[in-house]
C-alpha positions as CSV (number, residue, x, y, z in Angstrom):
1,M,26.1,-10.5,-5.5
2,E,23.8,-8.1,-7.4
3,R,20.7,-9.5,-5.8
4,L,21.9,-8.8,-2.3
5,K,21.1,-5.1,-2.7
6,Y,17.4,-6.2,-3.0
7,E,17.5,-8.8,-0.2
8,I,19.6,-7.1,2.5
9,P,17.0,-4.3,3.1
10,V,14.3,-6.9,3.6
11,Y,16.3,-8.9,6.1
12,V,17.3,-5.7,8.0
13,V,13.7,-4.5,8.3
14,L,12.5,-8.0,9.2
15,I,15.1,-8.3,12.1
16,A,14.3,-4.8,13.2
17,L,10.6,-5.6,13.4
18,M,11.2,-8.8,15.3
19,I,13.4,-7.0,17.9
20,Y,10.9,-4.2,18.2
21,G,8.1,-6.8,18.8
22,V,10.1,-8.6,21.5
23,F,11.0,-5.2,23.0
24,L,7.3,-4.3,23.3
25,L,6.2,-7.7,24.4
26,N,8.7,-7.7,27.2
27,S,7.1,-4.6,28.6
28,A,3.5,-5.9,28.1
29,V,3.9,-9.2,30.0
30,D,3.8,-9.7,33.7
31,L,6.5,-11.5,35.6
32,K,4.5,-14.7,35.6
33,D,4.1,-14.5,31.8
34,R,7.7,-13.8,31.0
35,I,7.9,-17.2,29.2
36,L,5.9,-15.6,26.4
37,V,8.9,-13.4,25.5
38,F,11.1,-16.5,25.1
39,K,8.4,-18.3,23.1
40,Q,8.1,-15.3,20.8
41,M,11.9,-15.3,20.3
42,A,11.6,-19.0,19.4
43,W,8.8,-18.2,16.9
44,N,11.1,-15.6,15.3
45,V,13.9,-18.2,15.0
46,A,11.4,-20.7,13.5
47,A,10.2,-18.0,11.0
48,V,13.8,-17.5,9.9
49,L,14.3,-21.2,9.5
50,S,11.1,-21.4,7.5
51,M,12.5,-18.7,5.2
52,I,15.7,-20.6,4.7
53,L,13.7,-23.8,3.8
54,F,11.6,-21.9,1.2
55,T,14.5,-20.2,-0.4
56,V,16.0,-23.5,-1.5
57,L,12.8,-24.2,-3.5
58,R,12.6,-23.3,-7.2
59,I,9.9,-20.9,-8.4
60,N,8.3,-23.9,-10.3
61,D,8.1,-25.7,-7.0
62,L,6.1,-22.9,-5.5
63,R,3.6,-23.2,-8.4
64,S,3.0,-26.8,-7.7
65,L,3.1,-26.2,-4.0
66,G,0.1,-23.8,-4.2
67,W,-2.4,-26.6,-4.7
68,Y,-1.0,-28.7,-1.9
69,V,-0.9,-25.8,0.6
70,Y,-4.5,-24.9,-0.3
71,I,-5.9,-28.4,0.0
72,V,-4.1,-29.0,3.3
73,S,-5.4,-25.7,4.6
74,V,-9.0,-26.6,3.6
75,I,-8.6,-30.0,5.5
76,L,-7.1,-28.4,8.6
77,M,-9.7,-25.5,8.6
78,S,-12.4,-28.2,8.4
79,L,-10.9,-30.3,11.2
80,V,-10.4,-27.4,13.5
81,L,-14.2,-26.9,13.6
82,I,-14.4,-30.3,15.2
83,F,-11.2,-30.8,17.1
84,G,-10.0,-27.2,17.7
85,V,-9.9,-25.6,21.1
86,E,-12.7,-23.1,21.7
87,I,-11.5,-19.7,22.9
88,N,-14.1,-16.8,23.3
89,G,-16.7,-18.7,21.4
90,A,-14.4,-19.4,18.4
91,R,-12.7,-22.6,17.2
92,R,-9.6,-21.4,15.3
93,W,-6.7,-23.2,16.9
94,F,-5.3,-26.7,17.4
95,N,-3.8,-26.9,20.9
96,F,-0.6,-29.0,21.1
97,G,0.3,-28.0,24.7
98,L,3.4,-26.0,24.3
99,F,2.1,-24.3,21.2
100,S,-1.1,-23.8,19.2
101,F,-1.6,-23.7,15.4
102,Q,-4.1,-21.6,13.5
103,P,-4.9,-23.2,10.0
104,S,-6.3,-20.0,8.6
105,E,-2.7,-18.6,8.6
106,L,-1.6,-21.4,6.3
107,M,-4.5,-20.5,4.0
108,K,-3.0,-17.1,3.3
109,V,0.1,-18.8,1.8
110,G,-2.1,-21.2,-0.2
111,L,-4.2,-18.4,-1.8
112,V,-1.1,-16.2,-2.5
113,L,0.5,-19.2,-4.4
114,L,-2.6,-20.7,-6.0
115,L,-4.8,-17.8,-7.2
116,P,-2.1,-16.3,-9.6
117,Q,-2.0,-19.6,-11.5
118,F,-5.6,-19.0,-12.6
119,L,-5.4,-15.2,-13.1
120,M,-2.4,-15.6,-15.4
121,R,-4.8,-17.1,-18.0
122,K,-7.1,-14.8,-20.0
123,K,-10.3,-16.8,-19.5
124,Y,-13.3,-15.8,-17.4
125,R,-13.7,-19.5,-16.5
126,D,-10.4,-19.3,-14.6
127,L,-11.4,-16.0,-13.0
128,L,-14.6,-17.6,-11.7
129,T,-12.5,-20.6,-10.4
130,S,-10.2,-18.3,-8.5
131,L,-13.3,-16.6,-7.0
132,L,-14.8,-20.0,-5.9
133,L,-11.5,-21.1,-4.4
134,T,-11.4,-17.8,-2.4
135,L,-15.1,-18.1,-1.3
136,G,-14.4,-21.6,-0.1
137,A,-11.7,-20.3,2.2
138,V,-14.0,-17.4,3.3
139,L,-16.8,-19.9,4.2
140,L,-14.5,-22.0,6.3
141,A,-13.2,-18.9,8.1
142,M,-16.7,-17.6,8.8
143,M,-17.6,-21.0,10.3
144,E,-14.9,-20.8,12.9
145,P,-15.8,-17.8,13.1
146,D,-12.9,-15.6,12.0
147,L,-14.2,-12.4,10.4
148,G,-10.7,-10.9,10.0
149,S,-9.3,-13.8,8.0
150,A,-12.5,-14.0,5.9
151,V,-12.2,-10.3,4.9
152,L,-8.4,-10.7,4.3
153,F,-9.0,-13.7,1.9
154,M,-11.4,-11.5,-0.2
155,F,-9.0,-8.6,-0.1
156,I,-6.3,-10.8,-1.5
157,W,-8.5,-11.8,-4.4
158,F,-9.6,-8.2,-5.2
159,V,-6.0,-7.0,-5.1
160,L,-4.9,-9.7,-7.5
161,I,-7.7,-9.2,-10.0
162,F,-7.0,-5.4,-9.9
163,M,-3.3,-6.0,-10.5
164,R,-4.2,-8.4,-13.3
165,G,-6.1,-5.5,-15.0
166,I,-9.7,-6.6,-14.3
167,W,-11.3,-3.4,-13.1
168,D,-13.9,-3.2,-15.8
169,R,-17.5,-4.4,-15.6
170,F,-16.7,-7.7,-13.8
171,L,-15.1,-5.9,-10.9
172,L,-18.0,-3.4,-10.7
173,W,-20.5,-6.3,-10.8
174,A,-18.6,-8.1,-8.0
175,M,-18.5,-5.0,-5.8
176,G,-22.2,-4.4,-6.5
177,I,-23.3,-7.9,-5.6
178,G,-21.1,-7.8,-2.5
179,G,-22.7,-4.6,-1.4
180,G,-26.1,-6.0,-2.1
181,F,-25.5,-9.0,0.1
182,A,-23.9,-6.9,2.9
183,P,-27.2,-6.5,4.9
184,V,-27.8,-10.3,4.6
185,I,-24.3,-11.0,5.8
186,F,-24.6,-8.6,8.7
187,F,-28.0,-9.9,10.0
188,Y,-27.8,-13.6,9.2
189,V,-24.2,-14.6,8.8
190,L,-22.2,-12.6,11.4
191,K,-22.2,-13.7,15.0
192,D,-23.7,-11.4,17.7
193,Y,-20.3,-10.3,18.9
194,Q,-19.2,-9.6,15.4
195,R,-22.2,-7.3,14.8
196,E,-21.5,-5.7,18.1
197,R,-17.9,-4.9,17.1
198,I,-19.2,-3.2,13.9
199,L,-21.7,-1.2,15.9
200,A,-19.1,-0.4,18.5
201,F,-16.9,1.0,15.7
202,L,-19.7,3.3,14.6
203,N,-20.4,4.4,18.2
204,P,-17.7,3.1,20.6
205,K,-19.0,5.1,23.6
206,A,-22.4,3.4,23.4
207,H,-20.7,0.1,23.8
208,F,-18.1,1.0,26.4
209,T,-18.7,-2.0,28.6
210,G,-18.9,-4.4,25.6
211,A,-17.2,-4.5,22.2
212,G,-16.1,-0.9,22.4
213,Y,-14.1,-1.3,25.6
214,N,-10.9,-2.6,24.1
215,V,-10.8,0.2,21.5
216,L,-11.5,3.0,23.9
217,Q,-8.9,1.7,26.3
218,A,-6.3,1.4,23.5
219,M,-7.1,4.9,22.3
220,K,-6.7,6.3,25.9
221,A,-3.4,4.5,26.3
222,I,-2.1,5.8,22.9
223,G,-3.3,9.3,23.7
224,S,-1.8,9.4,27.1
225,G,1.6,8.7,25.7
226,G,1.8,12.0,23.9
227,F,4.8,12.7,21.6
228,L,7.6,10.9,23.5
229,G,5.6,8.6,25.7
230,R,5.8,7.9,29.4
231,G,9.0,5.9,29.1
232,Y,9.7,2.2,28.4
233,G,8.2,0.0,31.1
234,L,6.4,3.0,32.7
235,G,3.0,2.7,31.0
236,F,0.3,2.9,33.6
237,M,-2.6,1.5,31.6
238,N,-0.3,-1.2,30.3
239,K,1.0,-2.3,33.7
240,A,-2.4,-2.1,35.3
241,G,-3.9,-4.3,32.7
242,Y,-6.5,-1.8,31.4
243,V,-6.0,-2.8,27.8
244,P,-7.0,-6.4,27.1
245,M,-5.0,-8.4,24.5
246,D,-2.1,-5.9,24.7
247,K,0.3,-8.7,23.8
248,T,-1.5,-9.5,20.5
249,D,-4.1,-7.4,18.8
250,F,-3.5,-4.2,20.8
251,I,0.2,-4.3,21.3
252,I,0.4,-1.0,19.4
253,S,-1.2,0.6,22.5
254,V,2.0,-0.3,24.5
255,A,4.1,1.5,21.9
256,G,1.8,4.5,22.0
257,E,1.7,4.8,25.8
258,E,5.3,4.1,26.6
259,L,7.1,5.4,23.5
260,G,4.5,7.9,22.3
261,F,3.9,9.2,18.8
262,V,7.6,8.6,18.0
263,G,7.3,4.9,18.9
264,I,4.4,4.4,16.5
265,L,6.1,6.5,13.8
266,I,9.1,4.2,14.0
267,L,6.9,1.2,13.4
268,V,5.2,2.9,10.5
269,A,8.6,3.8,9.0
270,L,9.8,0.2,9.3
271,Y,6.7,-1.1,7.5
272,T,7.0,1.5,4.9
273,L,10.6,0.4,4.3
274,L,9.4,-3.2,4.1
275,F,6.8,-2.3,1.4
276,I,9.4,-0.3,-0.6
277,S,11.9,-3.2,-0.4
278,I,9.2,-5.7,-1.6
279,Y,8.2,-3.3,-4.4
280,R,11.8,-3.1,-5.6
281,I,11.8,-6.9,-5.9
282,F,8.4,-6.7,-7.7
283,R,10.0,-4.5,-10.3
284,I,12.7,-7.1,-11.1
285,S,10.3,-10.0,-11.3
286,R,10.5,-12.0,-14.5
287,S,7.0,-13.3,-15.1
288,L,3.4,-12.5,-14.5
289,Y,3.1,-15.3,-11.9
290,E,5.9,-13.7,-9.9
291,E,4.3,-10.3,-10.1
292,L,0.9,-11.6,-8.9
293,V,2.5,-13.6,-6.1
294,I,4.4,-10.6,-4.8
295,S,1.2,-8.5,-5.1
296,G,-0.6,-11.1,-3.0
297,V,2.1,-10.9,-0.3
298,M,1.9,-7.2,-0.3
299,A,-1.9,-7.4,0.1
300,V,-1.5,-9.6,3.2
301,F,1.0,-7.3,4.9
302,F,-0.8,-4.1,3.9
303,F,-4.2,-5.5,5.3
304,H,-2.6,-6.6,8.6
305,V,-0.7,-3.3,9.2
306,F,-3.5,-1.0,8.0
307,E,-6.3,-2.9,9.9
308,N,-4.3,-3.3,13.1
309,L,-3.3,0.3,13.3
310,G,-6.8,1.4,12.3
311,M,-8.6,-0.7,14.9
312,N,-6.2,0.5,17.7
313,M,-7.0,4.1,16.9
314,G,-10.8,3.6,16.4
315,L,-10.6,4.1,12.7
316,L,-11.6,0.6,11.7
317,P,-13.7,-2.2,13.3
318,V,-11.9,-4.8,15.5
319,T,-11.2,-8.0,13.6
320,G,-8.4,-9.6,15.6
321,I,-5.7,-9.0,13.0
322,P,-2.2,-9.2,14.5
323,L,0.7,-6.8,13.6
324,P,3.3,-8.6,11.5
325,F,6.4,-9.7,13.5
326,V,5.3,-7.5,16.4
327,S,2.2,-9.1,17.9
328,Y,2.7,-12.2,19.9
329,G,1.9,-15.4,18.0
330,G,3.5,-18.4,16.5
331,S,1.4,-19.3,13.5
332,S,1.2,-15.7,12.3
333,T,4.9,-15.1,12.7
334,I,5.9,-18.2,10.8
335,T,3.4,-17.5,8.1
336,F,4.7,-13.9,7.6
337,G,8.3,-15.4,7.4
338,I,7.2,-17.8,4.7
339,L,5.5,-15.0,2.7
340,I,8.7,-12.9,2.9
341,S,10.8,-15.9,1.8
342,I,8.5,-16.3,-1.3
343,V,9.3,-12.7,-2.2
344,L,13.0,-13.3,-1.8
345,K,12.8,-16.2,-4.2
346,V,12.0,-13.8,-6.9
347,S,15.1,-11.7,-6.2
348,M,17.2,-14.8,-6.2
349,G,15.9,-15.7,-9.7
350,G,17.5,-12.7,-11.4
351,T,17.8,-8.9,-11.5
352,R,16.5,-8.1,-15.0
353,A,14.6,-4.9,-14.5
354,K,11.7,-4.2,-16.8
355,P,10.9,-0.8,-18.3
356,L,7.4,-1.1,-16.9
357,G,6.0,-3.2,-14.1
358,M,2.8,-5.1,-14.7
359,F,0.7,-2.6,-12.8
360,E,2.1,0.3,-14.8
361,S,1.7,-1.6,-18.1
362,Q,-1.9,-2.4,-17.3
363,I,-2.7,1.2,-16.6
364,K,-1.0,2.1,-19.9
365,K,-3.3,-0.4,-21.7
366,G,-6.3,1.1,-20.0
367,G,-6.9,-1.8,-17.7
368,E,-8.3,-4.1,-20.4
369,W,-9.3,-7.7,-19.6
370,L,-8.1,-9.6,-22.7
């Protein structure tokens, strides 16, 4: 019963986010697209069922599962380049009629479970292996192309090595090499529309009819809502269809226009509570593997929330990153549910608090890589 005090807040916030997401989606869809609301409700149920499935696994099962999930993800991300449905010039999804599946979502779970197994050991060979595994996932994502997932994969790796205490010369070298290759990636790796999105972020008004259109319209919708919003279901820009992808990437514009600053603040508060609840479980984790896995999960959620809110407000480039449990989408919703269930597994394993968490202990040691 002691562990319930750690799990119940997670479940409460999770259900609240799902209800909020359906609430916004119901206002964003037209009458002819009302089926999307019921499909999202079905995805939410599937996510909860996935959580139940994962919670019956032992933590050792999750360690062995990491390799399987990663290998299956690599195979599926390779096959989607050939057999996937093409949408807006990208092949990221398998279309099964009633639903579609995005393999890169599964890769997030694979990296979160697999990378900590190498970073637990104190050898640079294992560190290099973790980097190569991450770069393999990044390469497949860029071939789709899916810039958002590619950046997220690297973000997971950087967060994990930081939490492991590797912020000495290796991290500086990695950041320096990455920065040096940035121009090459920009001019020779990124697609034309991806470069245009970055340029639109730097000067959205100069790309009003192109990549900057979505952002400017979302910013107008959010700004027009003021403090309390126009009222639920009364968003003019939402109802008139001025904001593209308002059901997925830009659903926060619906909250801003109809519910105002208060509506966005509620979302931020819910995610903050989710992070706090996950961190409480991080504090009672019993092994370095559990600490790193939870750090990876937090990295995924933080990146999604921070990037989605930032791109809707013109603070970050558009990368097509959904808002967890709020944006419409089946693959992402189920993936987020699985990631939360992995965190809950730690709380089910015991409640022995430690005097110092791994992050605090690494700082105390001076961040040495032993």
